C-alpha positions as CSV (number, residue, x, y, z in Angstrom):
1,M,82.6,37.2,-158.4
2,A,81.2,33.7,-158.1
3,V,77.5,32.8,-158.4
4,I,76.6,29.4,-156.9
5,S,73.2,28.2,-158.0
6,P,70.8,25.8,-156.2
7,E,72.1,23.0,-158.4
8,Q,75.5,23.4,-156.8
9,R,74.3,23.1,-153.1
10,T,77.0,20.6,-152.3
11,E,79.4,23.5,-152.9
12,W,77.6,25.8,-150.4
13,T,78.9,23.9,-147.4
14,K,82.4,24.1,-148.6
15,L,82.0,27.8,-149.4
16,T,80.5,28.6,-146.0
17,D,83.3,26.7,-144.2
18,R,85.9,28.5,-146.2
19,L,84.4,31.9,-145.5
20,T,84.1,31.2,-141.8
21,A,87.8,30.1,-141.6
22,E,89.1,33.1,-143.6
23,Y,86.9,35.9,-142.2
24,Q,86.1,35.0,-138.6
25,G,86.5,38.1,-136.4
26,Y,86.1,40.5,-139.3
27,D,83.4,43.3,-139.0
28,V,80.1,42.1,-140.5
29,T,77.2,44.2,-141.8
30,I,73.9,42.5,-142.7
31,E,71.1,44.1,-144.6
32,V,67.9,42.4,-145.7
33,L,66.2,43.6,-148.9
34,D,62.6,42.4,-148.8
35,P,60.6,42.8,-152.0
36,E,57.6,44.2,-150.0
37,A,59.1,45.9,-146.9
38,G,62.2,47.3,-148.5
39,A,65.7,47.6,-147.0
40,N,66.2,46.6,-143.4
41,P,69.6,47.0,-141.7
42,M,70.1,44.1,-139.3
43,V,73.7,44.3,-138.0
44,E,76.4,46.9,-138.5
45,R,80.1,46.3,-137.7
46,L,79.8,43.4,-135.2
47,P,82.4,40.6,-135.1
48,F,81.7,37.8,-137.6
49,D,81.6,34.3,-136.1
50,T,80.3,31.7,-138.5
51,L,78.4,31.1,-141.7
52,T,77.0,27.6,-142.3
53,Y,74.7,25.9,-144.7
54,D,72.5,23.1,-143.3
55,H,71.7,20.9,-146.3
56,K,69.1,18.8,-144.3
57,D,67.0,21.9,-143.3
58,D,68.0,23.9,-146.3
59,V,69.0,27.0,-144.3
60,V,72.0,29.3,-144.2
61,V,72.9,30.4,-140.6
62,L,75.0,33.5,-140.1
63,A,76.3,34.1,-136.5
64,V,77.8,37.2,-135.2
65,G,79.3,38.1,-131.8
66,G,79.2,35.6,-128.9
67,N,83.0,35.3,-128.8
68,S,84.2,37.9,-126.3
69,P,83.2,39.8,-123.1
70,R,82.4,42.8,-125.3
71,Y,80.0,40.8,-127.5
72,P,79.0,37.9,-125.2
73,V,75.7,37.0,-127.0
74,A,75.7,35.3,-130.4
75,L,73.1,36.7,-132.8
76,R,72.0,34.4,-135.6
77,H,70.3,35.4,-138.9
78,M,68.7,32.5,-140.8
79,I,68.0,32.4,-144.5
80,Y,65.6,29.6,-145.3
81,H,65.5,27.9,-148.7
82,P,68.4,29.9,-150.3
83,Q,68.2,29.9,-154.1
84,E,71.4,31.9,-155.0
85,F,74.7,32.6,-153.4
86,V,76.8,35.4,-154.9
87,V,80.3,35.9,-153.4
88,D,82.7,38.7,-154.3
89,L,86.1,38.6,-152.7
90,I,87.8,42.0,-152.3
91,P,91.1,43.1,-150.8
92,E,89.3,44.4,-147.7
93,G,87.2,41.3,-147.1
94,A,84.2,39.8,-148.9
95,A,80.6,40.6,-150.0
96,L,77.8,38.1,-150.2
97,K,74.4,38.2,-151.7
98,I,72.0,35.4,-150.7
99,T,68.5,35.3,-152.1
100,D,65.8,33.0,-150.7
101,D,62.8,31.4,-152.4
102,T,60.6,34.4,-151.6
103,G,62.9,36.9,-153.4
104,T,64.2,38.3,-150.2
105,T,67.9,39.1,-150.5
106,T,70.4,39.3,-147.6
107,I,73.5,41.4,-148.2
108,V,76.5,40.5,-146.0
109,S,79.7,42.6,-146.0
110,L,82.8,41.3,-144.3
111,R,85.5,43.9,-143.7
112,R,88.9,43.7,-142.0
113,R,88.7,45.5,-138.7
114,P,90.4,48.9,-138.6
115,D,92.8,47.6,-135.8
116,G,93.9,44.8,-138.1
117,A,92.2,42.1,-136.0
118,G,90.1,39.4,-137.6
119,G,90.9,36.6,-140.0
120,P,92.9,33.4,-139.4
121,G,94.6,33.2,-136.0
122,S,92.7,36.1,-134.4
């Protein structure tokens, strides 16, 4: 598990580029844990497209779908002013925990698709 703090923001772009390259096409599940509203499932088992960090606007953008006739529309989830990035690489994929400046945490699970699709070259 790797924890990347705000002081290491220059590493966030490298990390998001690497995760996009390695896990594009994997199934992604996104859940938002809001301190006041509780747990909110956002996406379950849609194809992962990209994860980026925009240093200028201080926002993480997670995109799913939009890459096939089955999922023609790209959905984007934005995390403004991230404060912490926690990444755990596992044999089946990866798990991320991104916490913003309000204390809201986004949990992202990237899992290899059951049919073996996803990942580099898919």
